[in-house]
N, C-alpha and C positions, 0 to 999 in steps of 0.2 A: 573259071570256075573257082572258087576257092581256094581249093585243093591244088591249084599248078601257083597259082600267090602264093597260099602258103611253105610249098616246095619250094619258090626262085627266093623269096625270105630271107628261110634256112638257108638254101646255098648260099646265098652276095649274105650271109653272116657264115657264112663257113661250119656249118650248130651238123653236128650228123643228129638223125630224131632221135636217137637215145638220149640223147644234150637233151634236147628241144622239150620228150615226154620229162626227162625229170626237171624241167627251168618249172613248164607246166604242173610237176606230178599228173601226169596220164599217163596210158600205157604205149611204152612203143608201137604196139598194134594198133592203139585208134590214135597218132600220127600215120603212118600209115594213109590205114583208111581214112583218113582226113583227104591226104595227101592225092588219093591213087579215085575219090570220092564212088567212095562207097557206102561212109556214113558221114553226118556234113555236123560238125563243131556248133552242139546250146551256142542262147545268147553269153552267156559266162566267158566261155571256153573262148568265143569272135572277139569277148572285152580283152582274158589278160594277148591273145596272142595276138591284139594292135596295141598294144601296151605297154608290148616286150619290141616286138619291130619298129611303134614311138608310128604306123600309121593309125591314118584312121576309121571303124571295122567298117564304116561308107564307103570305103577300098573296097580289104577285102570282102565284101558281099559281093562288090559291085557296082556300090552307086554311086562314086566317088571317081572319081580316075586320080587326084590327085594324091601326092604317096604320105604328103605329107598333111595330117588335117590342120599346121599350124598351132597347132599346142602348147602351152607356156610346159617345163615340173618346173618342181624349185627342188633342189638338192634339201629342204628340213625338209622333207615331209620323206615321213618313214614306213608310207607304204605305198611309197613308190620302187619299185626294181630297178636300175639303175643301171645300161652293161654296159659295154666295150668289143666290140665285134663279138657279139650274139653271146659275150662266157654275165654275166652280172657282174658287178665293181665289189668287191668284197667291200665289209662294212668301215676299215680303217686307209684305203684308200681316198675315200669318202673323205671322210674322216679330213686325210690330210688336202685333195682339193679345196675344203675347204677353206681349210687352212689359206689356202697360198690365194684366194680371194677375197680373205679380210683383208692381201695381206702380210701372213705370213703369223698374224694374230691367232 
């Protein structure tokens, strides 16, 4: 069930339902309903969840047993929210990471 996967991934990241709801711009009650199976996330929400947790939508929906879809993301892509331990990485930290990867330039 997708709710079990959402709860497991959220717990692995050690974030609360409230924190996840803020990241996804939904109510905490919506997260609760997803996790308990009283509601299903929309296709847009599934996409946001997959991006946030670094898994494929197929994995969340139960149609793929692989945890990582093998996709890559470019640090220069402004449309991707990069996270560490479930929390968004601040823009200034991403810039610092880019400088390190460029050899300090």
